[in-house]
C-alpha positions in Angstrom: -95.6 178.1 -84.5 -92.3 179.7 -83.2 -92.5 182.4 -80.6 -89.9 185.5 -80.6 -90.0 187.8 -77.4 -88.7 191.2 -77.7 -88.2 193.2 -74.1 -89.0 196.9 -74.2 -87.2 197.5 -70.7 -84.0 196.7 -69.2 -85.6 194.9 -66.3 -87.5 192.5 -68.7 -84.5 191.9 -70.7 -82.4 190.8 -67.5 -85.5 188.6 -66.6 -85.6 187.1 -69.9 -81.7 186.3 -70.3 -81.9 184.8 -66.4 -84.8 182.4 -67.6 -82.6 181.4 -70.4 -79.7 180.8 -68.3 -81.4 179.1 -65.7 -83.0 176.5 -68.2 -79.8 175.8 -69.7 -77.5 175.1 -66.4 -80.7 173.1 -65.2 -80.6 170.8 -68.6 -76.6 170.6 -68.6 -76.8 169.9 -65.0 -79.0 166.9 -65.3 -76.7 165.4 -67.9 -73.8 162.9 -67.4 -70.9 163.6 -69.2 -68.0 165.9 -68.2 -68.5 168.1 -71.1 -72.1 168.7 -70.1 -71.1 169.5 -66.6 -68.3 171.9 -67.9 -71.2 173.9 -69.8 -73.3 174.0 -66.7 -70.8 175.5 -64.8 -69.8 178.0 -67.2 -73.4 178.8 -67.3 -73.6 179.5 -63.8 -71.1 181.8 -64.1 -72.9 183.8 -66.7 -75.7 183.5 -64.0 -73.6 185.2 -61.3 -72.7 188.0 -63.9 -76.2 188.8 -64.9 -77.9 188.3 -61.5 -75.4 190.5 -59.7 -77.7 193.6 -60.4 -77.9 194.9 -56.8 -81.3 195.7 -57.1 -82.6 192.3 -58.9 -83.8 190.9 -55.7 -85.4 193.8 -54.6 -87.4 194.5 -58.2 -88.6 190.9 -58.0 -89.9 191.2 -54.2 -91.4 194.5 -55.0 -93.2 193.3 -58.3 -94.3 190.1 -56.5 -96.0 192.1 -53.9 -97.7 194.5 -56.2 -99.3 191.2 -57.8 -100.1 189.8 -54.7 -102.1 192.9 -53.8 -104.1 192.7 -57.2 -104.8 189.3 -56.7 -106.2 189.8 -53.3 -108.5 192.6 -54.9 -110.1 189.3 -56.6 -111.2 187.9 -53.7 -115.1 187.2 -53.2 -115.3 187.6 -57.0 -117.6 184.9 -58.2 -116.0 184.7 -61.6 -112.7 183.8 -59.9 -112.0 180.4 -59.0 -110.9 180.7 -55.0 -108.7 177.3 -55.1 -106.8 179.0 -58.2 -106.6 182.2 -56.4 -105.4 180.9 -53.1 -102.9 178.6 -55.0 -101.2 181.8 -56.8 -101.4 183.7 -53.6 -99.4 181.2 -51.9 -96.9 180.4 -54.8 -96.0 184.0 -54.9 -95.7 184.4 -50.7 -93.5 181.2 -50.9 -91.3 183.0 -53.5 -91.1 186.3 -51.7 -90.2 184.9 -48.7 -87.3 182.6 -50.2 -86.1 185.8 -51.9 -86.1 188.0 -48.8 -84.2 185.0 -47.0 -81.4 185.3 -49.4 -78.5 187.1 -47.3 -75.6 189.4 -48.7 -74.8 190.1 -52.2 -76.3 187.7 -54.9 -73.8 184.7 -55.6 -71.4 186.0 -53.2 -70.8 182.4 -51.8 -69.6 181.5 -55.4 -67.2 184.5 -55.4 -65.8 183.1 -52.2 -65.0 179.9 -53.7 -61.2 180.5 -54.7 -61.2 177.4 -56.8 -64.5 178.1 -58.8 -63.3 182.0 -59.4 -60.0 180.3 -60.4 -62.3 178.2 -63.2 -64.2 181.4 -64.1 -61.0 183.5 -64.8 -59.5 180.6 -67.0 -62.7 180.3 -68.8 -62.8 183.8 -69.9 -59.6 182.9 -72.0 -59.9 181.0 -75.3 -59.1 177.5 -74.6 -58.1 178.6 -71.0 -59.4 175.4 -69.3 -57.4 172.7 -70.7 -56.2 170.1 -68.5 -52.4 171.8 -68.2 -54.0 174.9 -67.3 -56.4 173.4 -64.4 -55.2 170.0 -63.5 -57.6 170.1 -60.4 -60.5 170.9 -62.5 -59.5 168.2 -65.1 -59.5 165.8 -61.9 -62.9 166.7 -60.8 -64.2 166.5 -64.1 -63.4 162.8 -64.2 -64.9 162.1 -60.7 -67.8 160.0 -60.3 -70.9 161.6 -62.2 -73.1 161.3 -58.6 -70.2 163.7 -56.8 -70.3 166.2 -59.9 -73.9 166.4 -59.8 -73.9 166.9 -55.9 -71.5 169.8 -56.4 -73.1 171.5 -59.4 -76.8 171.3 -57.6 -75.2 172.7 -54.3 -73.8 175.6 -56.0 -77.1 176.2 -58.2 -79.4 175.8 -55.1 -78.8 179.3 -53.3 -79.8 181.1 -56.6 -83.2 179.1 -57.0 -85.2 181.6 -55.4 -84.3 184.0 -58.1 -85.4 181.7 -60.7 -88.7 180.8 -58.7 -89.4 184.7 -58.7 -88.7 185.5 -62.3 -90.6 182.3 -63.4 -93.6 183.9 -61.7 -93.2 187.5 -63.0 -92.6 186.4 -66.5 -95.5 184.2 -66.4 -97.8 186.9 -65.3 -96.2 189.4 -67.8 -96.8 187.1 -70.7 -100.3 186.3 -69.6 -101.4 190.0 -69.5 -101.5 190.6 -73.1 -104.2 189.9 -75.9 -103.0 188.1 -79.2 -104.2 190.0 -82.3 -103.7 189.0 -85.9 -101.9 191.3 -87.9 -100.6 191.1 -91.6 -97.1 193.0 -92.6 -97.1 194.5 -96.1 -94.2 194.0 -98.3 -92.7 192.8 -95.0 -93.2 196.0 -92.7 -95.7 196.7 -90.2 -96.3 199.5 -87.5 -98.7 199.5 -84.6 -99.8 203.0 -83.2 -99.8 202.9 -79.5 -102.2 205.1 -78.7 -101.4 205.6 -75.1 -100.9 202.1 -74.7 -97.8 200.9 -73.3 -95.9 197.5 -73.0 -93.0 195.9 -71.5 -92.8 192.9 -73.7 -93.7 192.2 -77.2 -94.5 188.7 -78.3 -94.7 187.4 -82.1 -95.7 184.1 -83.0 -95.7 182.8 -86.8 -95.8 179.8 -88.8 -92.5 178.0 -88.4 -92.4 177.6 -92.1 -92.4 181.4 -93.0 -88.9 182.1 -94.5 -88.6 185.0 -92.6 -87.6 186.7 -88.5 -89.1 189.6 -87.3 -87.1 192.7 -86.0 -88.7 195.3 -83.9 -87.9 198.8 -82.8 -90.2 200.6 -80.6 -90.8 204.1 -79.1 -93.2 206.1 -77.3 -95.7 206.2 -80.0 -95.2 203.2 -82.3 -94.3 199.8 -82.5 -92.3 199.1 -85.9 -91.9 195.5 -87.2 -89.7 194.2 -90.1 -89.5 190.7 -91.4 -86.0 189.8 -93.0 -85.0 186.8 -95.1 -82.7 184.9 -93.0 -79.0 184.8 -94.4 -76.3 182.5 -93.1 -73.6 184.4 -94.7 -74.4 187.8 -95.1 -76.9 190.6 -93.4 -80.5 189.8 -94.0 -82.6 191.8 -96.2 -86.3 193.0 -96.0 -88.7 190.3 -97.0 -90.8 192.1 -99.5 -93.7 190.0 -99.1 -97.1 189.8 -97.1 -96.6 188.0 -93.9 -99.2 186.7 -91.5 -98.4 186.7 -87.7 -99.9 187.1 -84.2 -98.7 190.0 -82.1 -99.1 190.5 -78.2 -98.3 193.6 -76.1 -97.7 192.4 -72.6 -97.3 194.7 -69.6 -98.0 194.3 -65.8 
């Protein structure tokens, strides 16, 4: 099965982008090669750009607190495991504390590093980080692997409270929906919301289905069109019957 996720709010869109970027920076930072560490660094710059929204930390703390209050209301419920509930509350409280402990503007310590900012500026230019452009960076990329890993992990570490907070929020968001089996006739499907709301739409389908979903959503309905993938021109509507699993997620 392959899962497609479509955010229906700017906040969820930002969280999904950051989740993807944190996954990538973690993957490439754990590698050994200079090329992989270069990608880790440029991905870190992307995280800095996306996470610089002034209200991101506040949004995460606010949402975590809202979820904490919801979980507290489940205490003494015989259908809820007290151990699982306590573990979830502890995780949320730890994430909130770490977010609140972050001082100043997100990633300010990176902006104050002139060497890193020189790399960031040159990386925005195609081919701008060649050794003759940034000999100091070329030198760093050829230092011992352990030293590079120490530097990269040190630059990433202060941003990890954001990763931990958004991981909890997205996990709760994804778990909030109930999957429903649906069928798109001639590649098109419409769901009337009838008062329901969603922040995230998830679609799962067999990975051997030769089509990809495209979603548009309004106040009253969600429309799904399945398109035939084409690597050379604009995809067209797949006029076939497509079975898929649809989940509306909302916190």
